[in-house]
C-alpha angles and dihedrals in degrees: 000000000000118000112215123186120216103183097187129136117191087210084073097244130126097213134060109038093001087068093052099098093056093041092053091047090050091050091056105263096143092052090045092053094047090053091049096047099037124191096319094075111023114214117221133182112239095186125227129315122228117274137171136213137211130151092206116116112223111232096211102046096028089228129131118222095016097168090049091051091053091049096050093043090055094043097047091045090056095043094049093046091050093049093052092046087055091054096250130122115237122229103192115198117205156225099195133327095277087088091070100083092057090048093052093046091051091052089048090051089063105028100036137272094269097036106085127082126180133228100197113198107182141134090232134047093228097207103117118142101248095237090052093051115105092216103033087224115149087224086073090059114027099107090049088052091051089053091053097258129140096000099126097095098042116110111260090239091064100032091056091059096050114091123222114226127208111250089225091063098050129083127174121209124185109016114149102171095095094118093052090050093049093049088058089068104205100045109096122215118244086234084086090063111026138024107276123180114190125223089252091054090050094050099045102037111105090214089072137226094279091057091054090049091053093045090052092049091049089056095045094044091052087068105031138022094216131053142174126229114215121187123184107189092216084078081083125084120255089248087061098041125356095172095099131107100234110031120183135186117275124014138145131299125236092259092054092047089049091051090050093051094041092050093045095050088048085075122075129249105050104161096185148322136240122199114188152176105031106150113208090188087067093048105061096162096045095239093129093051091051090051089052090051092048090053096043091084088075088070090065097077100143101209091060097055122127121254126204114285118267115277112270098030114124 
């Protein structure tokens, strides 16, 4: 495993979630991962990718920090592709969820344009039309972009770097912003396009969270051999982790998130992992960071580890 920092905030700031990669390293994440994975899968630190920052909201695209988004998309794409070519699995630490398109495009560069699915574990659907977003942050919209939505006003230099995923190879687990989306009136929920299991469904279903992860991977793997695991830590309840930028009522506990990750990584084909939106500025005593480190061992499930890309892939 190679840990890659992507200290990007689509709000255009350099603090809060943008400082998460260094804060987690300082808290001991690399050492904790090495202890969890052991000698069978060495854990290395790949440093941070290049990012940019601007609080300006672009009038055409509706996005804030557009040059920064272009920079981090290109740099994460390159870092993920290099990691996979080296036979390692990338663990990309955000920043916020806007880093995801670059990660997936980098995986596609190595594994093939039609060979990467997505298990999206997040407290939000992240498919707002940028001009309808209150914030203009790309982290409100990245899953919509990945499904081919709302890309018409993006500059060609950015749109050409965003992959388009097949609906059949994408499953979302944990969103709980359905009421907010419904109140917008003309913003459709992704539940109309892809399987979407809300946080409430995950917590009350007697089948359990692990069952939902395995079911999601069965669907994804029926369409693609390789898939990406995306984890936005705001899928957790505020009692579990309050150090996030946009908390909501409800959410999962650490045990449930661990069960999801453990069950998912028990399936073959994981190309890489993103972990996003921890906010060190809202965690002055480091309690949240230590909870993340305690949970990180669930990423060490051996049967889900990445193998080298197929021969002939470039």
